[in-house]
N, C-alpha and C positions, 0 to 999 in steps of 0.2 A: 254379603260378600266383603264389603269394605271393613266391617267389624272383625271378621275372621282373619282377613289378611293383616290387619293392624296387630292383632294378637300374636301372629306368627312373625311379625317384623318384615312383612312382604309388601311390595307395591303391585297392585293388580290393575291392569288396563284392559278395557273391553275392545275386542276386534271383531270385524265382520266375518273373518274366516281364519283358520289356523295358518300361521305364516309358513311359507314354503321354504324352509331352511333345513339344514342338516340337523338331525336329532336322533336320539337313541333312548331306549327305555332305561329308567333309573329306579331301582328298588330301594326300599328302606333298609339301610345298613344294620346288620346285626352287630351290636357293640358289646365288648367286654371291658369292664373297668377292673384293672389289676391292682391289688394291694400286696404288700409283703407282710410277713409276720414279725419283721424287724420293727415296723411302725405301721399302725393301722389308723392313724389320725389324719394325716395331711390330705389323703385322697378323699376325706369326708367332704371337703369343699366341692369336689367334683360330683359327689353323690347328691349334695344339696341342689346344685344347679341342674343336673340331669333330671332329678325328681321334680324340681320347680317347672322345668320346661316340658315335662311329660314325655321325655325321651326314654324309651325302654332300653334296658341294659342288663347284662349279667355281671354280678359282683363276685370276682374270683380271686384266689390267692395265686402268687407266682408259682407255687408248687403245682398248680393245675397245668401251667405252661410246660412243666417238665414231664408230666405224665400223659399229655395229650399229643399223640404223634401228628394228627391232622387238624391243626387249629383252624385252617381255612374252611373246613367242613362245618364248623360251628359258628364262626364269626367272620365278619368282613373288616371290622375295625377293632384294634386292641389299644386301649389307652392305659399306659403305665403310670399310675399316680406318683406324685413326688415322694421321694425317699432319699435320705442323706447317705453318704458313704461312697466309696469307689465302686466302679463297675464290678470289680472282682468280689468285693464284700457283699454287694447286692445279690449277685448271682449265687454266691455261696450260702447266703442267708444266715440265720442263727446257727452258731457252730454246734457240732456234735462232738462229744469227748469220749468216744468209745461206745461199743455196742452194749456194754453193761450199764450204761447210764439210762435211767428211766425216762420215758417220753414226757414231754411237757405239753399237756392238752390245753386247748382253748375251746371249751364246750361246757354245756350245762352239767352240773353235778350237785350232790348234796352240799358240797362246800361252796360251789359257785353257781347257784341257781339262776342268777340274772344273766349269765353268759348265754343262756338259752334264747335270749332275745337278740343276740348278735346276728347280723345278716349272713355271716360266714363263720363256720366252726371247723375245728380240726382236732385230730387225736394227738398231733405232735407239731408244735410250731418250729421245731428245729429243721434246718435245711431250707434252701431256696429252690429256684428253678433248676440250678445246676447246668452243666455243659449241655445236657440233653435238652433243656429248655431253650438254650441259645440255638441249637440245631433246629428245634421245632419252630422257633420264631423266624429263622432264616428261610425255612421252607414256606412258612406262611407268607412272608414278604415276596418271595420269588413266585408264589402262586397268585399274586395280585392283591394280597391283603394290605391294609394300611396300619402301620405301627406308629403310634403317637407317644413320644416321650415327653416328660415334663421336668424342667430345671435340670438338676445334676444327673439324673439317670439318662440324659442324652448321651452320656459316655458309654452306655451299654452297646448300642449298635455300632458306635465308632470303634471302641476298643476291641470288640469281638468280630469286626469285619462284616457286619450285616449290611452296612452301607459304605460307600466310598465317596471320595471327593469332598469331604468335610472333616474339619478337625476342631478341637477345642483349644483356644489360645489362653495363655496365662494373662491375668490382668494385673498390671502394675499400677499401684496408687489410683485405682479406679474408684470413683464415687458417683454412681449413676443409679441410685435407688429411685424407683418410681418414674422412670423415663418412658416417654412414648416416642417411638422411632418409626421412620418410614421404611417400607420394604419393597422389593421388586420380585416378580415371579420369573423363575428360570424356565418354566414350561406352562404356558397358558392352556395347553391341551389337557393337562392333568385334571381329573375330577376334583382334586383337592382345591383347585383354583376356581371352581364354579361359583358364580354369584358374587365374586369380589371385584371391586374396581382396581384400576392399576395402582393407585396410591393407597395401599393398605397400611394402616398404622397398627403397630403392635406394642404391647406393654413389655418393658424390660426392667428386671429388678436385679441388677448387679452381676449376675452370672447365670449360665456360662456364656462366654464369648465364642460364637461359632464363626469359623472362616470357611468359605466355600471356594473350591477350585483347587488346582494343582499345587498352589503355594502352601497348602496345608500339610504337605508330606515332608516337612523338614527342609533342610537346605537353607538357602539364603533368605528370603522373606522380604523383598523390597517393594512391592508394587502397588499401586494405585489407591490405597486407603488412607494415606497419611495426610497431614496438614503441614505445609512448609512453615518452619519456624516454631512448630508446636514443641512444648517442653521448655521453652526459653523463659517463661514466666513474665513478670512485669505487667504492664497495663494492656498489652495486646492479647486479647482473649478470643481466639477464633471461634470457640464454642459458645462463649457467652456464659458459661457456667462458673459457679464459685465466686470468689472475691478477686479483686485486682492483683492480690499477691499470690494467688494459687496458680501454679503452672498448669498448662495443658499437657497431659501425658497421653500420647497416642498408644492405644492398647493393641496388642497382638502382633504388630509389625511396625518397623521403623518408618519415620516420615518419608514421603515421596520426595525425591530430589527434584528441584525446579527443572523444567524442560525448556531449552532454548526455543524461540519461535521457529517453527518449521522443522523441529527436530523429531517430531513424532511423539507418541505416548511412551512414558516410562513404565516400568513394571516388571522387570525380570524377577522370577521367583527362585533363582538359584538352582543348584544341581539336584534338589530333591523333587522337582516337578515330575509328575507322572501323567501319562495320557489318560484322559477320561473317556468312559463309554458314552455313546450317544444318549441324549436325554430320554429317548424312548426305551432305552435298555436299563436305565437307572432304577433302583428299587424305590418303592413308595414308603418313605420314612419321614415323619414329621419330628423335628428336633425343636422342642419348645422351651424357651428360656424364661417363661413367666410362671407365676404361681398364683393360686387362688383365683383362677379364671378358667374359662372353657375355650379350648381350641377346636373350632368346627370347620 
């Protein structure tokens, strides 16, 4: 048992009897790893890790999302591999220039026999998931499915309204490649949080900057994430990054104003704040801003 537990990265402890605590059955999730026909390379890192860990998954194109009305019937988790471009460009996919244009296949033929070894093939790489794919994903999430985005495609559920209470902030003069940052859980009851300690560290590589809460809906933007005096430059480096002559530039929102003793916490978000649904009613969407790693 210790050998098997170590191979799985688990810690096993022997007990005299099953602990009398609240529990529920957990089944092995059915996973789909999604690629686009815009780029079929970057999600290969995820295929490598899933294969190495022996985790079963289906490898599908985003076109499948558009033509599968009930995604929840087939999968519990959908991981959308990293791909560049705006949310609209990803959803649209490779452009079509009229019905008279010939299809562009990705499959084995006398001209391209080696494409027969590809794990996924299609008669036409033009077009993406489309608006129907967005509708199907929304239905999947509302039905309890878990949608995991990676790097820039985190904009898809945000821009198309699949999730709420989160926005992507513009980064000004940000240089944070290869950073490991601490995180907090907004809902420890979610299955997504199972098995993690409170101080979960995650890898961050430059973008996107995700802001959670009402302040992400436009309007003012003042609240609680700034560092007093940041951006002034000089030898006072609150973050400790860069050189003494590099200024600290707070990303996403302006520095928090100093609060007088006894004055309470600052943090108004301006007129754009909107009420948020209770945590139990929020959709299960993971917005992941790292690359070449597995979010589990």
